[in-house]
Phi, psi and omega in degrees: 000130179270123181226166176296348182251012179130189182232077180293145173271121188239143174225160172280177177228138355290147184291131180220112182299342179276346182283119182268001178281133182280163178267012176205169176217186185297332181290325174296314181297319181298315181297313182296320178296320178298315181301319181286314184293325181269002179050047178296124181294128184240027183268355176266205178276114180258123180243130179245119182254131173078019177304116191299308183226020178088010182298317185290312182288333176293317178295325185260015188304328181297340181262009174052057182285168174250128176258134174239121182220153174266354190252122173297320181295320178296321180294318178292322176298320179298314179302315182293319181291323176296316179297318180296327181277359178077022180283134182295141179303136179091352179293329177245125179273122184257115178242158174255169178293349178264353180273152173298133180282168176303152182283337178222136179233125180261329175225123180243116179248125187238115171275111188300123181279166177294327183270118176294326179297318179295321177298314179302311181300315183291319178296321179292323179289328184270338186307319180298339181269351181273138180238177185301331181268000181293132173273119181244119178227125174257161178211152179179168174286153184307319182290348180264346184251119183238174176302322180296329177296312181294324179299321179297313178303315184292321183287329186260324185248316182154186183309137189226142174217169180240163178271175167291157179278141173227125182051041178065021176243157182216151175252154177241128178247128183231131178258106185300139177240100183299338182276356183296134177274109185272151175287162173288159180276117181281358184256144001286155180261135183243133175217167183257136179287149181286169175283166173076025180238018178096205187302334182273359182304133180078001181282178184253138175243133176246118183244115170284159183301139176095349180277140186306137178053073189289330190244007181197164176282123181288155188292329178294313178296320178303315180295319180298318182299333179284348188229021180290142177284164175285140181281323178053044175071014185270174175273120187240143176243127169266096189269121189073053197291340183057231181278004172083013183297319182295309180296323178295321178298319177298315181293325178292323180286329183216093180299344179278348180288145172259117186248127175254120177262124183229135174204156178273353179264126177295325178295320181295313182295323175296322177294315181299317180295318179293321178295314179301312182291325181294338181262007173060035181291137184264357184280190181258131180220152175230143183236123188223130172267126183186182178271087180059229183262016174301131181094345175276127184302144178298142176065030184247002188235143180263327188212130176241128178248129192214131170238086190288144174283153177238023172229145168237099191058240183269353184269136174271125184205149176259009183298320181294315179300317181297318178295320179297315181295318180296316178296323179295317180299319179293319185282336183286146170284159172305131185089350178291158188235141170251122176250127185234137168246141179197167174295143184305320188288349183284341174064039182296335181300329180293315180295319181295318178296322180293323186272316185261342185083003179199157175196129180239137176282119180271316182201158177205157169221184184301340184248323189239158170229146170249123184242151176232133174234139183246134177281120182275000000 
């Protein structure tokens, strides 16, 4: 990536030479060019929110910025990109969306996330640290910035305007108003599960901002809950756990089961833990932020339950699903089972047969299929 501060070599995480998706886009370049051309002072506390793969903080590393991200993969990509650029350890402070933010922010750079809820939550959490002199600049591709995006900046921080578009990217300029009366933070959002979905019926869901289907049970999970296998006291993984409804349902049905909740989103794992605790489950559970089942010992798991995502930010890709399936096969004991729910058109049965040598259709409706693969 060419920037006013050099040309760092950047990759996504996990690094895959076959992956043709870049670790930056035109909106990152536009923001960095603006900072240099406008001579924005960067000698105070610089905070970068939502940096996709560490492109922004790697370019600005000399100014010792703070990165705030919801993504474990983005954080690992940042570490790798900083090391590749020869940045000294500790020059960039890496925080998650669950960590307390800095007490004072002099420059706030926001890579607009896909989730409007996550943007709302983060702006509300950061607003007390913003002062009248804080430079606030957002960035994103034109298709990512909507009227509702600008309304959030204006309602939470102050008067907001946008730049002209360049290479289908746009900047957001916000002038903080310390006297602005801000709304309260509605996150995390709590709701009650409907009847007729098994052991979790009538239970409580706690959703932190940015987690899929924040205010209701999504139809895919609802269908999956009707067809979950019995845990029978085994070690179970809720892989890509989101708000943890699937793993919590398993634990409610069988308190002897050991359930591991895994997601790459810090917001999701916090939601899963809060959901599990809110339902008073008496079993044993572990909550882990990570890259799928990386770090889980081989042959240590009996059952993996998975609803894989098929998007990486704005890009449609099956790379995440493939990594999840591959990780599940490695982590499962012989005879262990991977249960997957997905949209019919995604063709997961083909991948499962290629990887496991088998795939059985457990249930289907016009939109979804539940598949089972057994490790031989």
